[in-house]
N, C-alpha and C positions, 0 to 999 in steps of 0.2 A: 370804304367799309371798315368797321372796327376790326382789330386783330383779336382772335380767340385761340385758345389752345384746345385741341381735341382731347377727349377722354373716353375712348371706346370701352364699353363693357358688354358682357353678354346680356341678352334680352331675358332677364329673369328678375323676380322681385316686383315691387310696387312702383308703377309709373303713374304720374299725375298728368292727365290731359288738361292743361291749364285753361281756365276761363280767360276771356279777354275783357278786362274792365273798360268801361266807357265813362266819359265825363263830358256832358253837354254835346254828345254826338261824336266826339273824338276818342281815340284810344287813350286810356289813362296809363301812361307808361310808369309814372311813380307808383301807382297802385299795383301794377303788374310786377314791378321790381320788388316791392315789399312782400307781395304774396309769394313770389318765387324764392326769395331769400329765406323767408320764414319756413316754407315747406322743405327747402333743401337741408335744413337742420333736423329733420324729423325721421331720418332713417330710410327715406325712400331711395329707389334705384335711379330714377331719372324723370324727365319731363317729356311731354308731347306738346308742341306748339302748333296752333292753327289746325286742331282737329275739329270735330263737330261740336264738342263742348266749348271750343274757342270761337264759335260762330264764324268760322273761316269763310263760309259762303257769302257772308255779309261784308267781308274785308276785301279791298282791292289789293293788287299785287304789292304796291308800295307799302301799304299798311301791314300786309303779311310779313314782308321782309323786316319791317321795323319791329314787329312783335317778336319775330325770331331773334333779332339782334338783342332785344331787351332780355329775352329768356336766356340766351347764351351768356350775356354779361352778368346776369344775376344768379346763375345756376350753381355757383360755388364749386365749379369743377364737375358737377354731375352731368351725365350725357343728356343731350337733347335730340329728340326725334321731331321731324317736321312732317305735318300732314299735307297731302296734296291730293287733288281729285280733278276729274275732268272727263270729257268724252271725245274730245278732238285729239287724236294721237300726236299730231305735229305740235300743237300748242302745248300739250302736256310735256312732250320731250324738251321743248324750249325751257319750260319751267324747271325740269330736272337739271338741265345744264346750268341754269342760273343758280340753283341751290347747291351745285357742286363747289361753289366758292366758299361754302361754310363748313365748319368742322362738325358735321352732323353724325350722330350715332346711327341714324337710319331715316328712311322715308316711310311714312304710313300711307299706303296706297290702296284704295278700294277699286272694285270693278268700275268700268265706265258706267255712269248712271244714265238712265233713260233708254239706252240703246237695247239692252238685254241681248248681248251677243251669245253665240253658241259657246260650248266649252272650248272648242278649238280657237275661237276668237278671244276668249279670256286668256288662254295660254299665250297667244301671241301678244296680247296687251301687256301682261306682266313680264314676259321674257324681254320684250323690246325695251320697256322702261328699266328693267334690271340691267340689261346690257349697257344702257346709257348712263347709269347712275354711278356716282363715286361712292355712295353710301349704300349699305345693305337695305333691302326692302323688307318691311313688315306688311304682309298681305292683310288687308282689312276686309274680313268676310262679314258683310252686313247687308244681307239681301233686302231687308225692309226699307233701307235707304236707297239702294241702287237698282232694285228690281232684278238683279242677276244673282243666281245661286251658283256657288262654286262647288262642284261635285268633289267627293273625297278623292277620286282618281285624279282629278285635275290638280288638286292641292299636292298630292303625292308626286305628281309629275313636276310641279313647280319647285318642289323641295330639291330636285336634282340640280337646280341652278345655283352656282356658288354665291350669288349675291341676294338670294331670297332666303332669309334666315329665320323668319318668325311669322306667326299669324296672330292677329287680334281677332279672337273668336266670338263673333256675335251671331253665328248661324243658327243657334238654338237646336242643334242636332247632336245629341249626346253620343250617338254612335260614331259620328264623324270626329268629334272631339277625342274620343277614346282611340280611334284609329290613328290619329295624328300623334297623340302622346306615345302610343305603342311603337310607331314608326321611328320617332326620335330625332328626325332630321330638322324639323322646324320647332323652334321654341313656341309653346302654346301659351298665349296670354289671354286670360278671360277678358272679354270686352263688355259683357253684361255684368254689372256689379252684383246682381242677385245670384248669378251663377258662379261667383268666385269660389265659394267654399267647395262646391262639387268639383270644379275644374282642378283646384289645387289638391284635393283629396285623391283625385284620380292620377295625380302625378304631373299636373301642369306646372309651368315654369313661373307663373306670376299673373299679374293683372294690370290692365290700363283702366283705372277706376276713377271716375269723376267724383263720386261720393267721398273719396279719400282726401279731398281738400280739407275735410273736417276730421279730426281725430286720426290723422295719418299714422301716428305711432301705434294705435290699436289695430289698424289694418296690417301694419308691419308685424306686430306681435302675432296676429292670426296666421300670417304666412309662415313665420318661424315655427309656430307650434305644429302646423300641418306638415311642414317639411321634416320636423323631428318625429312625426308620428304620434304626437300627443293629442289624440282626437277628443277625449272628454274636455280638456282645457280649451281646445280650439272651439268646440261647440259652445262653450260658455261665452267666449269672446264674440263669436258670431251672433249669438242671440242678442247681445247688447247692441250690436251694430245694425242688425236687420231692420228695426223700426226706422232708423235714420235712412237707410238705403231705400226702403220702400217709399218713404215720404219724399225723398230727393227726386224720385222719378214719377211722382203722382201727376205731374204736369210736364210738358215737354222740356227736356234738358236744353240749356242750363238755367231755366227760369227759377226753379226752386232753389238751386244751389246759389245763384246770385242773390236771391232774397235772404238766404241764411248768412252769406258772407257780408252783405250789407248790414244785416242786424248785428253782426260782430264788429262792424266799423272798418272792414277791410277795403271796401269800395262802395260806389254808388249802385243802387239797384236799377241798373240801366241796361237794356238790350237794344238790338237793332231790328227794325221791322224786316220781315213779318213776325219775328219773335216778339212775344209779349211778356211782360212781367208776371210773376206768379200772382194768382188771385189772392184777394184779401183773406179768404178763408184758409187757403193753404199757408199763407204767410203767418197767420196766427197759429196754425198747427206746428209750423217749424219753430216758432218762438217758444211755444209750450214744450216741445220736444227737447230743444237744445238748452233752454234756460240760460243759466250762467256758466254752463260748461263749454260753450263755444269759444275757442281761442284761435 
């Protein structure tokens, strides 16, 4: 395994959940390296490898480790979080132990999908993984993917664990978001790009935002303006970004994003089944929207 140096940082600011480029069915590591190095110079806080944007469910374990190693090697010292998911606790624990060999800033962990456990079962799931992990956990609250809803009281109970430090908030419940921000023990990262402005304006810590692959410095500027309380200027930046964000999620992620990055020449427009490339109509919308400004 390559040697990497760890660079732990707080879970705040803009994190990019990296897409996984493909070339004729295989992971395109040169394209991933170039993409990661380019984004690392744009003021972001760090990266997430093998999240849902990275099509992790379509990668085998060896491919996931190779993607992680490429991201770590190209991150220019920025911290890297690794996504993992599952529903078999024993197998998931084995994967946590494997990932302990790497200098990770954290693990991004959702509820076990398909099973829909009780709140007590969810507490046990996250606490058991956190006990076994060398890196802190980011709870990935995304009920529309897992089928399991994490109650506010459950999240507040998880915040007591010393290695559960943040939440990627895709729950769509503004009252829960506000409660977690007010509690202050978990860093609250917006996980739905369209909810980023609201979460940050309420006092959230940052975002894990797929759409920020494009114009990352503008997203960073938005966060800095909101953190400084400059709402009128932040609104103007947000209004320029919103059409792109909406188009980026007009079809299942990461298809629109990969179409845009392919248009910019960063990678091939290739996904793994059952994910499909963006429709021709949407691809044309993206090209019209981005024009020559895509870098």
